N, C-alpha and C positions, 0 to 999 in steps of 0.2 A: 784491239777488238777479237771478239769471241765469236766463233761459227759454231753451232751447234745442225745437227740434223735430227728434224722432229719428223715422226711416223704417224700420229693420232692427232685428234682435237683435243684429247687429256693432255697430250704432251705441252700441246701450241699453250692451252691453258695454264700449265703451271710454268712453263717458260714465264707468259705475264708475270704470274704471281712470284716468280723469285724475283725478278727485276725490280718488282713494289716494293720489297723490300726494302733497296736500297735508295729511294726516292726519300727527298725531303717535301715536297710538296708544291714545286714550281717547277718544275719540270717541264720542256716542251720535247716530247717526243715523236721527229718524224717518222711515218710508218708507210712502206712501199712493199708494193706485191702484187702480181697478178691477181685476176677476178677467180676467188674461189680460194684463194691462195694460205687462208686463216687470220687476214688483219682484225678483222672483229671478234674473233676467238682468243688472239692475244688480248685485244683489251678485256675480254671479259675476265682473263684471268688476273690482269692489272687490277681491275676493280676488286675482284675477289682479297686480293694481298692487299688494296689500301683500305679494307675494311668496309665494303659497299653497303650501304644503309639496308636495312630489312625493308623490303617491298618495292625494291629499285631493282631494274632487269636491264642488262647493256641491248642495247637494239643496233642494227647498222644505221647511222643516221645519212645515206642516200639520199633521202627522199628530205629529209628535215635539217639536212646540213651540221646542224651541232644538237647534241645533246648532252647534257651535265647529270653527274651522279653526286650525291653527297655521299661523303667517306670519312673515315676516322682518320683519316688524312688530310680532309678538308676536299674541296671539289675537283673531280675528276673530270675534264670538259673534253667531248670526242668531237673532233670535225672531219668532215667526209667532203672532198675536194673532187670527190670522180667525175661529177656533172658539171661544175664550176671550177673554172679557173681564178677569176678576176676576185674571190670575195677576200675581203681583208680578214684575216681573223687576228690580226697582232694584239686585237682589243682583249682579247682573252687571256695573253701572255700576264703573269703575276697574279692571277686568279683562281690559280690553282695547279694541277696537272692538266697540261695539253698535248692531246695525243691526235694529232693530224695523218688523216691515210690520202694518203696522194699527192704528198709534198714534194713538191720538185725544188723548193728553194731551202738550203741550209741554213741559212742565213740566222735564223732565229732559235734554231735547233739545238737541244742540249744532249740528244740521243737519238741516234737515227737508227731503226732497224728495219732491215730490205728481206725481204720472205722470197725467194726464188722456187720454184717447182721444178724435184728432181725426180721424173717419174713418179710414183705414188710417194715421195717422200718430200718434204720442205726444207730447204735449207736458210737457216735463220742466219744472219749478220747483224752482230749489235754493236754499234760504235760511240763509244760517249766522244761526245766533239767539244763539249764544255762542262765547266764543274759549275754544277748552282751551288750560290751561298748558303 
C-alpha cells in the first residue's frame, strides 16, 4: 500500500499521471472519497498519463454515469456510481482501463484508490489488489 498526502489539485493530477505509467490498459480502478475530494481530478491526471487524445476533456460522469476517452493506451472508461447503486458496470471490464467512482465492491478491482480529507489536505491510499496480465 502506498499512502501520500496531497495538497493541491495539481498534485492530485500528478498522482493520477504517475499511476497511469504503470498501467497495462485493462485494469479496473476503484476510486472512493467524499464529494469534492479530487476523484475526477485524479482521473484527469490518469487520462493525461495514458495519453488522452487531443480534443477530449475529462469531466465528471455524475449525470451521464459513464464517460469514455480514447488514449494512447486504449480506452479510459470513467464510471460514477454516486447517484446509482445498481448499475452493472462489469460489461466494461476488459475494454480498457475502467475507473469506478463510489465503488463499494472490490471484487472486480485491480487497484483501490481511497481519498480522505484531512483539513485542507487529502490523504490518498493506493492499494494493488491483483496483478493484471
